[in-house]
Residue, then its C-alpha position, 0 to 999 in steps of 0.5 A: m458230310h453227316v453220318m446218315p448221308l455217308l451211310l446211305l452213300v456206302a450202303g447204296s453204292a455197295a448194293i448197286a455194285a453187288a447187283a452189277r456183278r449179275t449183269p454184263v454192265p461193268p460195275p463202275l458204269l452202273l454206279v456212275a449211271a445210278g449216281l446221275v439218276f439219284a442226284y435228282v431224286p427228291g430227298v437225296p442229299d447233296y454230295a459235294l465232293d470235298p478234295h480234302v477228303v478224297l485226296p488224303l483219305m480215299l486216294p491213298p488206300l485205293l492206290y495202296t491196294a492197286a500197288v500191292d496187287s501189282s508186280y514190282l518185277d513186271l513193272r520194272a520190266q515195263l519201266r520205259p513205257v510206264a514212264l512215258l505214259s505216267v510222266v511224259y504223256v501227262l505233261f503232253a496231255t496237259l499242254v495239248v488239252g490246255w492249248a486246245a481249250y484256250l482256242i475253243v473257249p472264248g475268253l478262257p485265259l491260257t493259264a486257266a486252260l492249262v489248269l483244265g489240261a492238268v486236271v483231266a490229264p491223268p487216267d484214273a487208277v481205279a478205272a484202269t484196275a477195274v477195267a483190266r480185271r473185267v475184260g482180261l487184258p493181256s498181261r503186258v498191257t495190264t501191267i502198263l495200264q496199272g503202272e501208268s495209273l499208279v504214278n500219273d496222279a503224282t505228275a498231274i497234281t504237280a502240273y496242276r500246282v504249277a499251272l494254278a500258281a500261274a493262274v492265281g498270279e503267284g508268278a510261276t516260272w518254268a524253273g520253279g515248275i521243274g523244281e517243284f516237279l523234281l521235289a515232288a517226284v524225288g521227295g515222294i520216292g525218297i520218303g517211300l524208300i525211307l519208310m518201306m523197310p522199317i514198316h516191313w520190319l515192324r510187320t514181320h515182328l508183330r506177332e498178332a494178325l489183328l495188330q499187323n492188319t491194323l498197321s496195314l490199314l494205317i500204312p497208306f495214310a501215314a506214307y501219304a501224310v508224311a510225304e505231303a508234310v514235306h511238300a513231296s508226292g504222297v502218291l509216289a510215297v504210297v506206291v513205293v511202300a506198297l510195291y515193296l510190301g507186296h513184293r515181300a508179302w511172303e515173309v509175313d505170317f500166313a494168318t496176317r496174309l489171309q486176314e489182310e487179303a479179306v480186309w483190303k478186298m472189303v475196303a477196296f470194294v467199298l471205296e471203289s463203289a462209293v467213288f464211282a457213285l460220287i462221280g455221278l452225284q456231282l451233276p447238280v453241283v457242276l451245273k450250278g453257275l455255268g451262266a453264259y456257258e449254258g446250253v448249246d455252247a456248253a455242250w459243244y465245249a464239252i464234246a470238243v474237250f472230250l475229243v481232244v482228250v481222246l485223240a491226244r492219247f492216240a497221238w502220244v501212244y502210237p509214236g511212243t510205242f513204235v518210234p523208240r523201237l525204230l531208234s534203238a536196237r537195244i529196245r528191239e532186243r530187250e522188249p517184245n514186239p508191240t502190235w498196233k492192236g495193243a497200242f490201240v487198246i492202251s490208247w482207248a483205255g484212258m478213262r478219267g475218274v474221281v482224282s480229276l474231279a477232286i483236283a478240279f474241286s480244289i481250284p480256289l474261288t478267287v485269284e490273288g487280287g480277290e477277283p473270281f477264278p476265271e471260268r472256274n465253274l466251266i472248268l468243273f463242268l468240262t472236267f465232269t463231262t470228260v470223266i463221264g464221257t471217258l467212263v461211259v464211251q470208252g468203258l462200255t466199248l472197251p470189252p467188245l473192242i478187245r473181242l473184235l481185235k481178238l487180242p491174245g489173252r493170258d496163255a492158260q495152258a502155259e500158265t498151268l504148265a508153269e504152275a505144275n512145274a513150280q509145284a513139282q519143284a517145291s514138293r521135291a524140295a519139301q520131301q527132301r526137307l521132310q526126310g532130313l527132319l525125320d532122320d533126326e530122332r528128335n523128330a520121331l513120329p509114328p509111321p501113320l503121321a509121317d505118311r500123312l505128311r508125305s501125302v499132303l505133298e502128293r494130294r495137296q489138300n487139307a488134312v485133319w489129324e488126331r491130337l496126340g498127347a504123347v511126349n517125345p522124351i528127347s525134345g519134350e514135344t507132344v507128337d502133335d506139336t512135332y507133326r505141326r512143326l514139321s508140316r510148317e517146315m515143309i510149307s516154309t520150304e515150298r514157299e521159299v522155292f515159289v519165291r525163288l521161281r518168281d524172282g527168277r521170272h519162271i512164274d509171275d506174281e499172280m501165280l505166286r499169290t495163287l500158290l502162296r494162298r494155297l499154302d496159307l490155307e493149308e497152314a491155317a488148317a494145320f495150326r490152331e490158334t493159341e492164346 
């Protein structure tokens, strides 16, 4: 892609996404619709989606931002439903959709149909995150959807590789497919586990926020590339590293966290906007070469595959939600009782996205004997229509569906009480720490400055203080340096209490990020940058 078309894509998609924020229409849907319209505007260049760009260059940062903002503890608590959806459901959908396409489309080989099944099996991480943010789903449902979308791409890509090997005549076997899946899964997780601690150590030992954030931008690409180089899952490697770094983000310098949050919000906004616009812009590409499948036949196949994709998710989610509880007393004791409404929302929230299109475009043109890949253009078309159908039909109806079902959202009062309790505990700990520090004569401060430190805990607002030049005869510090050092000690103590409360599950990760950001802003206001 040349520079000018790329700039037009980024600028145009960002402008449409910004305009969508002023409308009730979810930005992803407006971007897709705009892409469909602009695809046929004279003068608009062709945007053929290149899987060699999307998978290694766009997927890692999108997964990274989603995983960093996810909660490791919440995902661990919902590990069973997440695993059932992200691994077993993807394999189930691959087989069901593949077999249905084989029966519906005359002349479509079963191996090629299974390739289609693997391509459209995984719900999209970007779509799931965007919808969850927009409609305010209950926290448990949001965790399950986000956890599923973080891992299911790895399952789908592996299933696709196995089905593709069979379709092109490379003699794939069940044993080989299972072996490849285990290599991808275990290898990807292993690479992530190997990388996460050295990367975190480096992040905590770099002293400049710009260097730390430069490293942060490189992390998802490096983790993905290292894993793929050994034929492991780059998706899982990125997710493991991101979950660990997000869980330990409180250990990084406050300036890095503030800058990193702004940087990654910008990156996610640009990439998400471009991704959804790219989906719509693929229409002219996928319509080329349909040949015998044009017209009514193509429309019927598209509708049938879309319905199979939607119904297969219902057929999996409801038994997967309720049957394990009937069979296991331990599950009934440890997990909250699910409702049919929550299962319905999870079933309906299975939007497909750009990953499915990228995988479809990576299907080779020929098989081993040099013959054309069977019905490749039809597979591209059915993938495109399934992605558009799920984004438009399910994306548009999900918000009113949630309102109709009257799903309970997050308990604002309970969260406020938990936050108040956490702040009270942190403030008491910081007050005790401050008193202990002030009792040491090396930390002597004039009474007004000591009172100002105490008032920060009470009022929780930024304060501006005078720069005093007096030097403590014992420590050699100026009063201003002593004031800032003691303020940092108090903030550090509060931060440790918040993390301890998160680890004890008294508050969740979202509340922890809110509280830490408040402390970061206060710390940023209290300390001037030094050269």
